[in-house]
C-alpha positions as CSV (number, residue, x, y, z in Angstrom):
1,M,5.7,-5.5,-18.8
2,I,6.3,-4.7,-15.1
3,R,5.3,-7.0,-12.5
4,I,5.0,-6.6,-8.7
5,I,4.4,-8.8,-6.0
6,A,3.6,-6.9,-2.7
7,T,3.4,-8.9,0.5
8,F,1.7,-7.5,3.8
9,M,1.8,-8.9,7.2
10,L,-1.0,-7.5,9.1
11,K,-2.0,-7.3,12.7
12,P,-4.7,-9.9,13.4
13,E,-7.3,-7.3,14.7
14,S,-6.7,-5.3,11.3
15,V,-7.2,-8.3,8.8
16,S,-11.1,-7.6,8.1
17,K,-10.5,-3.8,7.5
18,A,-7.4,-4.5,5.5
19,I,-9.4,-6.8,3.2
20,Q,-12.2,-4.3,2.7
21,L,-9.9,-1.5,1.8
22,A,-8.0,-3.7,-0.4
23,T,-10.9,-5.0,-2.2
24,E,-11.9,-1.5,-3.0
25,L,-8.2,-0.7,-4.3
26,V,-8.4,-3.7,-6.5
27,K,-11.6,-2.7,-7.9
28,A,-10.7,0.8,-8.8
29,T,-7.2,-0.2,-10.0
30,R,-8.3,-2.7,-12.4
31,R,-10.0,0.4,-14.2
32,E,-6.6,2.1,-14.8
33,Q,-5.0,2.4,-18.1
34,G,-2.2,-0.1,-18.5
35,C,-3.2,-2.3,-15.6
36,A,-2.8,-5.9,-16.9
37,Q,-3.4,-7.7,-13.6
38,Y,-4.2,-6.5,-10.1
39,D,-5.1,-9.4,-7.9
40,M,-5.5,-9.7,-4.1
41,L,-4.6,-13.1,-2.3
42,Q,-4.8,-14.1,1.3
43,A,-2.7,-16.7,2.6
44,E,-4.7,-20.0,3.5
45,N,-2.7,-20.9,6.4
46,T,-1.7,-17.2,7.6
47,P,-5.0,-15.2,7.2
48,A,-3.1,-12.0,8.2
49,Q,-0.7,-12.3,5.0
50,L,-2.1,-10.6,2.0
51,V,-0.4,-10.5,-1.2
52,I,-1.0,-8.1,-4.4
53,L,-0.1,-9.4,-7.8
54,E,0.3,-6.5,-10.2
55,S,1.3,-6.3,-13.9
56,W,1.5,-2.9,-15.8
57,K,2.2,-2.5,-19.4
58,T,4.6,0.6,-18.9
59,Q,6.4,2.4,-16.1
60,A,4.1,5.6,-16.7
61,D,1.2,3.5,-16.2
62,L,2.6,2.4,-12.7
63,T,3.7,5.8,-11.9
64,A,0.2,7.0,-12.7
65,H,-1.3,4.2,-10.4
66,E,1.0,5.3,-7.5
67,I,-0.3,8.9,-7.6
68,S,-4.0,7.8,-8.0
69,E,-6.6,9.1,-5.8
70,H,-7.8,5.6,-4.5
71,F,-4.1,4.5,-4.1
72,T,-3.0,7.7,-2.1
73,R,-6.2,7.4,0.1
74,L,-6.5,3.6,0.6
75,V,-2.9,2.4,0.9
76,P,-1.8,4.6,3.8
77,Q,-5.0,3.2,5.9
């Protein structure tokens, strides 16, 4: 099992758009082969901080995720 904790500090004016994009990413990613967990969390005291918790069954599954259409489209935004 591969586990990842990805933390993002956003510009305050970007929080709403980032949450919208991350929500789309989470929904699509949860359907991927090998995805055991993919959750987005927003810090209660720091709304501009988002955390993505990921668990993947294999490195191949994670690699496929990193080149997926939704990942390559949404993450750069």
